[in-house]
N, C-alpha and C positions, 0 to 999 in steps of 0.2 A: 504493500500500500504506500501511497505517497506520504512522505513525512512533512512536506511543506505545502501549504495551500497557496496556489498562485492565481492571480486574476487572469481570466481569459476574456478576450475581446469578443464583440459581437460580429465584427467584420471577418471575412474569410481571407486567410493568407494564401491558401492553396485550394484549388478546385480541380479534381481529376475526374474525367467522365469517359467511360467506355474505352479505357486505354488498352491497346492491343499491340503485341509485338511477336513476330514470327522469325525464327532462324531457319534458314534452308541449308541442308547438308547433302552433299552428293555421296552416295554409297559406292565407294570404289572410284577408279579413274573414269569409267564410262557408265556408271550405274545411274539409277534414277535419283532424282532430287527428292529428299524427304523433308517435310516441313515439321518443325517442332514449335508449338505455340508456347512461349514463355509467359505471356499475359493474354488472357482470353476475354477481356472486357472488364477492367477493374475501375470502380468508381468510388470515390470518397472525398471528403473535404476536411480541411484543418483550419481552425479559427486562429486569429492573431493571438499570440501568447500561449498557445496550447502546445502540449507535447503529445504527439500521436505516435503510437508504436504499431508496427506491422510485425506480427509474429508468424513465423513459418519455418518449415524444415528446409534443408538444402534442396535446391531445385524448385522451390515454390514460386520463384519470380521476384524475390525481394531485391536482389542486386540489379537485375534488369530494370526494375522500376526506378531505383535510385539513379542509375546511369542515364535513363531518359530524362528524369527531372533535373539532373546535373548538366544536361545538354551534351552528353557524351554519346548518346544513341538517339536515332530518330525512330519514333513510333510508327507502326503500320496502320494505325487508326486511333480514333479518339481525340479528346481535347484536353489541354492542360492550361490553366491560368494560375500564375503565382505572382503575388504582390501587385496585382492589377495588370500584369503583362502576360502575353500568350507565347506558348511554344508551338512551332519553332520560330515564329515571326520575330520575337523580341529576345532571342537567345543571347545576343551580344550584350544587351542591357542587363539581362538577368545574371549573367556570369559575374558581374561586378557587385551583385547583391546577395549571392548565395555562398554559403560556406559548406564544404563537403569533407567528410572524413570517412575513409573506407577501411576495410579490414586489411587491404593490401596496399596501403599508402606508399607511393613512390618517392624516393629521395635520391640525391647524389650522395651516396654512402661515404665517399672519401672526404667530403666536405664536412665541416662542423655544423652543429645545430645553428649557430649564429649565421654562418654563411648560407645555409639553406633558407633560413627565414628571411634574411636580407635580400636574397635573390627573389623570393616570392614577393616581397614588398616592392621591388623594382618593377615587377610585372604589373602590379596594381597602381604604380605611380605614387607610392607612399614615400614620405620623407624618412630616410634611413635612421636618423638619431631618435626620432619619436617612435619609430617602429621598434627599434632595439629596446627602448625603455618599456614599451607595452609588452613585448615578447617576454622580457625578463619577469615582469609582474605576473603574467599568465603562467609561466613555467613554475614560478615559486608557489603559486596557488595550487598547482598540480602536483607539488611535492618534489620538484627537481631543483637541486642546489645550483646556485649561480655559477659555481666553479666548473660545472659540467657543460656550460654554455659553449665552450670552445672545443669540446671533444668531438672527434669525427663520429658520424652516425653509426658507422660500422662497429664502433666500440661500445655502443649503447645497447641495452637490453630491448627486447620486443616491447615491453611496457613503456620504456622511456621514449622509444621511437614513436609510439602511438600518441604519447603526450605532446611530442613535437608536431605531429600531424594535426592535433586539435588546436595547438597554438597557431599554426599556419592558417588554419581555416578561420580563426577568429581575428586575424590581423585587420580585416576590413570591417570589423564589428557588424557582421551580417545580420539582417533582421530575420533571415530564415536559414536554419542550419539542417543539413541533410547528413544523417549519421548511418552508415551502413556497417552494422555489427562492430561498433567501435571498441568493444571490450573483449572480443573473441581472442582467445589465446593469452590473455593477460593473467598475471598472478593475482591472488585475492586482494592484496594491498593496492596494486595498481588499479584493479577494477573498482575498488571502493573510492580511490582518489578521483578517478574519472567520473564516476556516478555522482559523487558529492559536488564536484566542480560544475557539472551540468545543472544540478539543482540550484546551485548558487548563481550560475550564469542567468538562468531564467528568472530567478528572484530579483536580480539587480537590473537586467537589461530588458526583460520581457520578451526574450528571443523565442520565436516559434521554432519548434523542433519536430522533425520527422525522423523517427528512429526505427531501423529494421534490426531484428534480433531473433535468436532462438532461445534466449535466456528468459524463462518465465518470471523469475524473481526480479530481473532488471526491468522488464516491461511493466510489472506491477508497481515497482518502486517509483519509476520515473514518469509514467504516462498518465494523462487524464482519460484518454480513450485508447482502446486496443482494437486492431483489426486482425482477424485470422485469415492468412493467405495460404491457400493450398491448391496445387495444380494450376497456378496462374489465375485463380479466382479468389475474390474476397468473399468468404462464405459467411462471415459474421463480424459484427463490430459493436462496441459499447464499452462502458466502464468495466473494470475487472469484476466488480461485484455483479453487474448486470449479466455478464457473460457466464459467470458461475451459476447465477440463478436460472438463466435460460437453459443451461445444460443440466441443472440439478446436481451439481458437483460442489465439493468443498474447496477445491483448489483449481488454479488456472490450467494446469497441465491436463487434469481430467476434463475440463471444459473444452480444451482444444481437441482432445481425442474424440470426445462425444460429438462435437459440432463439425469436425472436418473428416473424421474417420481415419486420421493418420496419427501415428505414434512418433512424436518428435525425437524422443530418446533413441528409439530403434533406428531411425534414419541417421542420426549422428554416429551411432556405433558402426553402421555399415559403411560410412564414408570416411572413417578414420584410416 
């Protein structure tokens, strides 16, 4: 359950309607082209200042959805409006307003955290000195000591690299933050650091957050509403308590299994 009550606006920060995406793969060198639908018509909305979590197993379409919203993929159907702008028509404007953190964040590993962050700042046209000060403040709140700021990324742990990725996403103070499994693979302390920081960020800035995860406890702790994504479809959504009541279960995992017919834990074990 959420530990901090946050104000949620009445205006919509995100509107997704009938979003579809298909990947086409050829079977062999001269084989038939096979279509795999990652998203089969997903619709939902997120209000300003709200944290909305999409829960689903691997292969459910979570990452494809985030990549589309991040302007990294083009959809094959549907409509998306974020912050009053449309995709793909306004993607250039949106890129300057969105923060994105993925489970596989890319860096120049030979460069230091400082160099990576200042390079990102240059791409956004930010002033280097002010950016460095802001980056240090964010990293300290995430639990990284200032003395590590000059260390190469390749010498940092997975958890520390993910904290650098979060810092990079927040340099522009984005009103909308897209998080694709941001705590996957982190140790328990790093996971708590990141989750606590996200709660504090929303409390201070009123940031709208879309979170994809397969961590039930994380979704229940951070989100106002949760959507269950399975097989490229949004099969249910609501507060954690509403979903449990709808499924007649005492926990969110039981609700997910009851409403989607899929076992999240079994899927994870098979993909390790």
